[in-house]
VEXVEX-836920 format. One record per residue (C-alpha): chain; residue in one letter; x, y, z. Coordinates in steps of 0.001 Angstrom, whole numbers, plus 500000, padded with zeros to 6 digits. Layout:
residues N
<site kette="A" rest="a" xx="X" yy="Y" zz="Z"/>
...
This chain:
residues 257
<site kette="A" rest="x" xx="615114" yy="677977" zz="430237"/>
<site kette="A" rest="x" xx="614938" yy="679991" zz="426800"/>
<site kette="A" rest="x" xx="612101" yy="683305" zz="427453"/>
<site kette="A" rest="x" xx="611920" yy="682599" zz="424146"/>
<site kette="A" rest="x" xx="610450" yy="679562" zz="421840"/>
<site kette="A" rest="x" xx="610843" yy="679512" zz="418042"/>
<site kette="A" rest="x" xx="609350" yy="677512" zz="416370"/>
<site kette="A" rest="x" xx="608791" yy="676693" zz="411889"/>
<site kette="A" rest="x" xx="606275" yy="674336" zz="410927"/>
<site kette="A" rest="x" xx="605931" yy="672325" zz="407924"/>
<site kette="A" rest="x" xx="602958" yy="674618" zz="407043"/>
<site kette="A" rest="x" xx="605233" yy="677124" zz="406632"/>
<site kette="A" rest="x" xx="603510" yy="678511" zz="410166"/>
<site kette="A" rest="x" xx="606244" yy="679681" zz="412355"/>
<site kette="A" rest="x" xx="605267" yy="680866" zz="415958"/>
<site kette="A" rest="x" xx="606900" yy="682608" zz="418711"/>
<site kette="A" rest="x" xx="605372" yy="681605" zz="421768"/>
<site kette="A" rest="x" xx="606328" yy="683777" zz="425335"/>
<site kette="A" rest="x" xx="607762" yy="680623" zz="427787"/>
<site kette="A" rest="x" xx="607431" yy="683360" zz="431205"/>
<site kette="A" rest="x" xx="603855" yy="682542" zz="432969"/>
<site kette="A" rest="x" xx="606117" yy="683459" zz="436759"/>
<site kette="A" rest="x" xx="605952" yy="686824" zz="435475"/>
<site kette="A" rest="x" xx="602375" yy="686968" zz="433811"/>
<site kette="A" rest="x" xx="605324" yy="686888" zz="430066"/>
<site kette="A" rest="x" xx="606780" yy="690835" zz="431671"/>
<site kette="A" rest="x" xx="609527" yy="691662" zz="429298"/>
<site kette="A" rest="x" xx="612452" yy="691624" zz="430623"/>
<site kette="A" rest="x" xx="615939" yy="693016" zz="428874"/>
<site kette="A" rest="x" xx="616213" yy="688795" zz="428347"/>
<site kette="A" rest="x" xx="613010" yy="688146" zz="427105"/>
<site kette="A" rest="x" xx="613033" yy="691638" zz="424454"/>
<site kette="A" rest="x" xx="616315" yy="690029" zz="423866"/>
<site kette="A" rest="x" xx="615487" yy="686882" zz="422818"/>
<site kette="A" rest="x" xx="612034" yy="688233" zz="421305"/>
<site kette="A" rest="x" xx="613743" yy="690689" zz="418962"/>
<site kette="A" rest="x" xx="616391" yy="687464" zz="417792"/>
<site kette="A" rest="x" xx="612932" yy="685552" zz="417385"/>
<site kette="A" rest="x" xx="612235" yy="688174" zz="415078"/>
<site kette="A" rest="x" xx="615416" yy="688017" zz="412855"/>
<site kette="A" rest="x" xx="615402" yy="684656" zz="412289"/>
<site kette="A" rest="x" xx="611598" yy="684504" zz="411897"/>
<site kette="A" rest="x" xx="613024" yy="687750" zz="408800"/>
<site kette="A" rest="x" xx="614990" yy="685025" zz="407967"/>
<site kette="A" rest="x" xx="612994" yy="682294" zz="406604"/>
<site kette="A" rest="x" xx="610981" yy="680328" zz="405293"/>
<site kette="A" rest="x" xx="608231" yy="681091" zz="406888"/>
<site kette="A" rest="x" xx="604645" yy="682925" zz="405266"/>
<site kette="A" rest="x" xx="602899" yy="683454" zz="408566"/>
<site kette="A" rest="x" xx="603998" yy="684421" zz="412597"/>
<site kette="A" rest="x" xx="601473" yy="683611" zz="415365"/>
<site kette="A" rest="x" xx="602665" yy="685431" zz="418712"/>
<site kette="A" rest="x" xx="600967" yy="683940" zz="422190"/>
<site kette="A" rest="x" xx="601984" yy="683604" zz="425049"/>
<site kette="A" rest="x" xx="601725" yy="680303" zz="427498"/>
<site kette="A" rest="x" xx="599120" yy="680856" zz="430829"/>
<site kette="A" rest="x" xx="596841" yy="682947" zz="431634"/>
<site kette="A" rest="x" xx="598892" yy="685948" zz="429987"/>
<site kette="A" rest="x" xx="600164" yy="687537" zz="426782"/>
<site kette="A" rest="x" xx="602094" yy="689476" zz="428261"/>
<site kette="A" rest="x" xx="601923" yy="691554" zz="431713"/>
<site kette="A" rest="x" xx="604311" yy="694735" zz="430351"/>
<site kette="A" rest="x" xx="607944" yy="695704" zz="431198"/>
<site kette="A" rest="x" xx="608247" yy="694403" zz="433938"/>
<site kette="A" rest="x" xx="608556" yy="696977" zz="436344"/>
<site kette="A" rest="x" xx="610175" yy="694859" zz="439801"/>
<site kette="A" rest="x" xx="613665" yy="695132" zz="437841"/>
<site kette="A" rest="x" xx="613007" yy="698201" zz="436280"/>
<site kette="A" rest="x" xx="612659" yy="699763" zz="440217"/>
<site kette="A" rest="x" xx="616481" yy="699426" zz="440121"/>
<site kette="A" rest="x" xx="617183" yy="701263" zz="436704"/>
<site kette="A" rest="x" xx="618963" yy="704513" zz="435727"/>
<site kette="A" rest="x" xx="617238" yy="707098" zz="433350"/>
<site kette="A" rest="x" xx="619801" yy="705696" zz="430414"/>
<site kette="A" rest="x" xx="619316" yy="702328" zz="430923"/>
<site kette="A" rest="x" xx="615112" yy="702981" zz="430484"/>
<site kette="A" rest="x" xx="616373" yy="705017" zz="427679"/>
<site kette="A" rest="x" xx="619014" yy="702177" zz="426032"/>
<site kette="A" rest="x" xx="615472" yy="699371" zz="426742"/>
<site kette="A" rest="x" xx="612951" yy="701503" zz="425194"/>
<site kette="A" rest="x" xx="615266" yy="702473" zz="421832"/>
<site kette="A" rest="x" xx="615260" yy="698521" zz="421996"/>
<site kette="A" rest="x" xx="611893" yy="698103" zz="422371"/>
<site kette="A" rest="x" xx="610761" yy="700216" zz="419860"/>
<site kette="A" rest="x" xx="613815" yy="699401" zz="417213"/>
<site kette="A" rest="x" xx="612262" yy="695451" zz="418079"/>
<site kette="A" rest="x" xx="608947" yy="696268" zz="416910"/>
<site kette="A" rest="x" xx="609947" yy="698162" zz="413837"/>
<site kette="A" rest="x" xx="610888" yy="695343" zz="412720"/>
<site kette="A" rest="x" xx="608154" yy="693157" zz="413370"/>
<site kette="A" rest="x" xx="605689" yy="695334" zz="412396"/>
<site kette="A" rest="x" xx="607775" yy="695721" zz="408891"/>
<site kette="A" rest="x" xx="608112" yy="691708" zz="408778"/>
<site kette="A" rest="x" xx="607076" yy="690873" zz="405149"/>
<site kette="A" rest="x" xx="605016" yy="687750" zz="406016"/>
<site kette="A" rest="x" xx="602165" yy="689060" zz="408155"/>
<site kette="A" rest="x" xx="602003" yy="688214" zz="412099"/>
<site kette="A" rest="x" xx="599381" yy="687924" zz="413895"/>
<site kette="A" rest="x" xx="598921" yy="688198" zz="418070"/>
<site kette="A" rest="x" xx="596659" yy="685683" zz="419622"/>
<site kette="A" rest="x" xx="595588" yy="687447" zz="422823"/>
<site kette="A" rest="x" xx="594656" yy="684651" zz="425151"/>
<site kette="A" rest="x" xx="594590" yy="686628" zz="428802"/>
<site kette="A" rest="x" xx="596407" yy="689279" zz="430259"/>
<site kette="A" rest="x" xx="597928" yy="692330" zz="427279"/>
<site kette="A" rest="x" xx="598956" yy="696101" zz="429229"/>
<site kette="A" rest="x" xx="601013" yy="698595" zz="428454"/>
<site kette="A" rest="x" xx="604327" yy="696924" zz="425694"/>
<site kette="A" rest="x" xx="602793" yy="693490" zz="426558"/>
<site kette="A" rest="x" xx="600385" yy="695689" zz="423923"/>
<site kette="A" rest="x" xx="602376" yy="697665" zz="422171"/>
<site kette="A" rest="x" xx="603724" yy="694285" zz="420750"/>
<site kette="A" rest="x" xx="600218" yy="693123" zz="419831"/>
<site kette="A" rest="x" xx="599561" yy="696417" zz="418109"/>
<site kette="A" rest="x" xx="602479" yy="696025" zz="416132"/>
<site kette="A" rest="x" xx="601280" yy="692668" zz="414107"/>
<site kette="A" rest="x" xx="599291" yy="692975" zz="411205"/>
<site kette="A" rest="x" xx="596117" yy="690941" zz="412644"/>
<site kette="A" rest="x" xx="595046" yy="690706" zz="416514"/>
<site kette="A" rest="x" xx="592738" yy="688005" zz="418103"/>
<site kette="A" rest="x" xx="591928" yy="688240" zz="421801"/>
<site kette="A" rest="x" xx="590396" yy="685278" zz="424003"/>
<site kette="A" rest="x" xx="587038" yy="686403" zz="425876"/>
<site kette="A" rest="x" xx="588593" yy="686923" zz="428855"/>
<site kette="A" rest="x" xx="591371" yy="688939" zz="427975"/>
<site kette="A" rest="x" xx="591648" yy="692605" zz="429544"/>
<site kette="A" rest="x" xx="594242" yy="694782" zz="427364"/>
<site kette="A" rest="x" xx="594984" yy="698233" zz="427724"/>
<site kette="A" rest="x" xx="598442" yy="700215" zz="427403"/>
<site kette="A" rest="x" xx="597941" yy="701624" zz="431209"/>
<site kette="A" rest="x" xx="600817" yy="703918" zz="431370"/>
<site kette="A" rest="x" xx="599397" yy="706900" zz="433448"/>
<site kette="A" rest="x" xx="598221" yy="704791" zz="435976"/>
<site kette="A" rest="x" xx="602853" yy="704798" zz="436457"/>
<site kette="A" rest="x" xx="602919" yy="708558" zz="436002"/>
<site kette="A" rest="x" xx="604665" yy="707997" zz="432433"/>
<site kette="A" rest="x" xx="603019" yy="706734" zz="428502"/>
<site kette="A" rest="x" xx="603286" yy="704947" zz="425811"/>
<site kette="A" rest="x" xx="606427" yy="704437" zz="424658"/>
<site kette="A" rest="x" xx="607536" yy="701914" zz="422179"/>
<site kette="A" rest="x" xx="604459" yy="703042" zz="419383"/>
<site kette="A" rest="x" xx="601380" yy="702185" zz="421777"/>
<site kette="A" rest="x" xx="599471" yy="706508" zz="421257"/>
<site kette="A" rest="x" xx="600391" yy="706804" zz="417658"/>
<site kette="A" rest="x" xx="599188" yy="702343" zz="416750"/>
<site kette="A" rest="x" xx="596203" yy="702437" zz="418932"/>
<site kette="A" rest="x" xx="595906" yy="705667" zz="417339"/>
<site kette="A" rest="x" xx="595345" yy="704310" zz="414366"/>
<site kette="A" rest="x" xx="593106" yy="700899" zz="414862"/>
<site kette="A" rest="x" xx="590363" yy="702716" zz="417007"/>
<site kette="A" rest="x" xx="590810" yy="706853" zz="415898"/>
<site kette="A" rest="x" xx="591489" yy="709968" zz="417872"/>
<site kette="A" rest="x" xx="589365" yy="709871" zz="420458"/>
<site kette="A" rest="x" xx="588906" yy="706563" zz="421636"/>
<site kette="A" rest="x" xx="592378" yy="706139" zz="421735"/>
<site kette="A" rest="x" xx="592761" yy="709326" zz="424341"/>
<site kette="A" rest="x" xx="589757" yy="708022" zz="426485"/>
<site kette="A" rest="x" xx="591388" yy="704744" zz="427130"/>
<site kette="A" rest="x" xx="595092" yy="706379" zz="427393"/>
<site kette="A" rest="x" xx="594559" yy="708889" zz="429449"/>
<site kette="A" rest="x" xx="591973" yy="707022" zz="432187"/>
<site kette="A" rest="x" xx="594115" yy="703652" zz="431791"/>
<site kette="A" rest="x" xx="591526" yy="702006" zz="430891"/>
<site kette="A" rest="x" xx="591316" yy="698171" zz="431412"/>
<site kette="A" rest="x" xx="589000" yy="696763" zz="427855"/>
<site kette="A" rest="x" xx="588199" yy="693119" zz="427954"/>
<site kette="A" rest="x" xx="587228" yy="691539" zz="425455"/>
<site kette="A" rest="x" xx="583910" yy="692661" zz="423053"/>
<site kette="A" rest="x" xx="584632" yy="695637" zz="423759"/>
<site kette="A" rest="x" xx="587987" yy="696068" zz="422513"/>
<site kette="A" rest="x" xx="586885" yy="693601" zz="419671"/>
<site kette="A" rest="x" xx="583431" yy="696562" zz="418564"/>
<site kette="A" rest="x" xx="585363" yy="699345" zz="418284"/>
<site kette="A" rest="x" xx="588401" yy="697660" zz="415971"/>
<site kette="A" rest="x" xx="591360" yy="696452" zz="417960"/>
<site kette="A" rest="x" xx="591052" yy="692991" zz="417779"/>
<site kette="A" rest="x" xx="589480" yy="691273" zz="413915"/>
<site kette="A" rest="x" xx="588132" yy="688958" zz="416870"/>
<site kette="A" rest="x" xx="587412" yy="686911" zz="419336"/>
<site kette="A" rest="x" xx="587105" yy="683052" zz="420351"/>
<site kette="A" rest="x" xx="586133" yy="680553" zz="423922"/>
<site kette="A" rest="x" xx="589036" yy="680425" zz="425959"/>
<site kette="A" rest="x" xx="588510" yy="676954" zz="426011"/>
<site kette="A" rest="x" xx="589751" yy="676303" zz="422337"/>
<site kette="A" rest="x" xx="591429" yy="679505" zz="421364"/>
<site kette="A" rest="x" xx="594427" yy="678496" zz="420148"/>
<site kette="A" rest="x" xx="592987" yy="675917" zz="417979"/>
<site kette="A" rest="x" xx="590418" yy="679154" zz="416577"/>
<site kette="A" rest="x" xx="594222" yy="681094" zz="416139"/>
<site kette="A" rest="x" xx="595751" yy="678724" zz="414388"/>
<site kette="A" rest="x" xx="593118" yy="677348" zz="411788"/>
<site kette="A" rest="x" xx="593010" yy="681764" zz="410801"/>
<site kette="A" rest="x" xx="596948" yy="682045" zz="410219"/>
<site kette="A" rest="x" xx="596999" yy="678231" zz="408607"/>
<site kette="A" rest="x" xx="595271" yy="679462" zz="406253"/>
<site kette="A" rest="x" xx="596805" yy="682500" zz="405532"/>
<site kette="A" rest="x" xx="600440" yy="680587" zz="405164"/>
<site kette="A" rest="x" xx="598111" yy="677804" zz="403064"/>
<site kette="A" rest="x" xx="597231" yy="681025" zz="400179"/>
<site kette="A" rest="x" xx="600045" yy="682010" zz="397389"/>
<site kette="A" rest="x" xx="603165" yy="683417" zz="399448"/>
<site kette="A" rest="x" xx="604609" yy="686451" zz="397502"/>
<site kette="A" rest="x" xx="601080" yy="687264" zz="396869"/>
<site kette="A" rest="x" xx="600912" yy="688134" zz="400255"/>
<site kette="A" rest="x" xx="603032" yy="689830" zz="400552"/>
<site kette="A" rest="x" xx="602898" yy="691432" zz="397743"/>
<site kette="A" rest="x" xx="599021" yy="692680" zz="399590"/>
<site kette="A" rest="x" xx="600634" yy="693476" zz="402853"/>
<site kette="A" rest="x" xx="602913" yy="696445" zz="401317"/>
<site kette="A" rest="x" xx="600527" yy="697252" zz="398452"/>
<site kette="A" rest="x" xx="598362" yy="697556" zz="402085"/>
<site kette="A" rest="x" xx="600595" yy="699669" zz="404210"/>
<site kette="A" rest="x" xx="602900" yy="702608" zz="401723"/>
<site kette="A" rest="x" xx="598891" yy="702420" zz="399977"/>
<site kette="A" rest="x" xx="597341" yy="703431" zz="403819"/>
<site kette="A" rest="x" xx="599920" yy="707352" zz="403678"/>
<site kette="A" rest="x" xx="599157" yy="707792" zz="400488"/>
<site kette="A" rest="x" xx="595986" yy="709929" zz="398112"/>
<site kette="A" rest="x" xx="593213" yy="707835" zz="397177"/>
<site kette="A" rest="x" xx="595232" yy="708596" zz="393455"/>
<site kette="A" rest="x" xx="598598" yy="707534" zz="394327"/>
<site kette="A" rest="x" xx="597449" yy="703998" zz="396170"/>
<site kette="A" rest="x" xx="595901" yy="703277" zz="393462"/>
<site kette="A" rest="x" xx="599492" yy="703488" zz="391718"/>
<site kette="A" rest="x" xx="600508" yy="700859" zz="394411"/>
<site kette="A" rest="x" xx="598660" yy="699192" zz="394434"/>
<site kette="A" rest="x" xx="599084" yy="698159" zz="390873"/>
<site kette="A" rest="x" xx="603322" yy="698359" zz="390927"/>
<site kette="A" rest="x" xx="602908" yy="696033" zz="393899"/>
<site kette="A" rest="x" xx="599816" yy="693228" zz="391225"/>
<site kette="A" rest="x" xx="603179" yy="693577" zz="388607"/>
<site kette="A" rest="x" xx="604896" yy="691639" zz="391203"/>
<site kette="A" rest="x" xx="602845" yy="688612" zz="390954"/>
<site kette="A" rest="x" xx="601698" yy="688862" zz="387352"/>
<site kette="A" rest="x" xx="604750" yy="686729" zz="386357"/>
<site kette="A" rest="x" xx="605242" yy="684393" zz="389851"/>
<site kette="A" rest="x" xx="605293" yy="680212" zz="389441"/>
<site kette="A" rest="x" xx="602294" yy="680990" zz="392017"/>
<site kette="A" rest="x" xx="599628" yy="682974" zz="389935"/>
<site kette="A" rest="x" xx="600693" yy="680141" zz="386900"/>
<site kette="A" rest="x" xx="599725" yy="676912" zz="389466"/>
<site kette="A" rest="x" xx="596595" yy="678670" zz="391017"/>
<site kette="A" rest="x" xx="595611" yy="679517" zz="387290"/>
<site kette="A" rest="x" xx="595778" yy="675909" zz="386134"/>
<site kette="A" rest="x" xx="595039" yy="674370" zz="389316"/>
<site kette="A" rest="x" xx="591541" yy="675879" zz="388682"/>
<site kette="A" rest="x" xx="591527" yy="674122" zz="385721"/>
<site kette="A" rest="x" xx="591762" yy="670836" zz="387340"/>
<site kette="A" rest="x" xx="590024" yy="671433" zz="389783"/>
<site kette="A" rest="x" xx="592367" yy="670934" zz="393011"/>
<site kette="A" rest="x" xx="593577" yy="673105" zz="395231"/>
<site kette="A" rest="x" xx="597216" yy="674512" zz="394187"/>
<site kette="A" rest="x" xx="600256" yy="673545" zz="395568"/>
<site kette="A" rest="x" xx="602413" yy="677112" zz="396135"/>
<site kette="A" rest="x" xx="605557" yy="677110" zz="395994"/>
<site kette="A" rest="x" xx="606923" yy="680953" zz="396682"/>
<site kette="A" rest="x" xx="608082" yy="681195" zz="393803"/>
């Protein structure tokens, strides 16, 4: 059975589901290869938003340490480079990506979630960049992306101590957008994802681009960049449709044009 399942629903929601629950969805060579392939399929599809979920009681426990024990240095470096490039592709998808963290997310599992635009956690979730307890550091973007989210002081404490962070603390410190009950976790995540998919897709793409690029610019340059992104939406059919729908008091039917 494949370790990764990719589905594009009729509502333009793409779902990547990790299917290795017996190993806590640990990231092996095959797992990474299948996941990277799925990310590329999402990029080439008509998806408007991506939802990533894990089977069982874990989102992903991180690297498959049983597999890694037998690797030499060059094999470790090759895997790390591939993982870093895969997460770069995930982060740079033109559509929003949403990590639905149903349970454990340690090491590379959390690094994968950090490369997504939004993160939602189950109330029982437990996450952390735990690499320092294994004699290494996060090597696929964790030190950088976590710092951007929670700030330098908090990121240093969590990484230095390999802290395992419960859902409420993660929400408090800005790691998660929200936390949902375990009983209806995936349904709650899906509701958010469907709400994104119901927005004008070209406008959502432009908004993501405006935010991702603008954050590294000065305010003046960022405002100019926002204006450029705004003009990308100005002559779209979806903008015209939104105005017509408002006039006719109905929901707009966006077609992504």
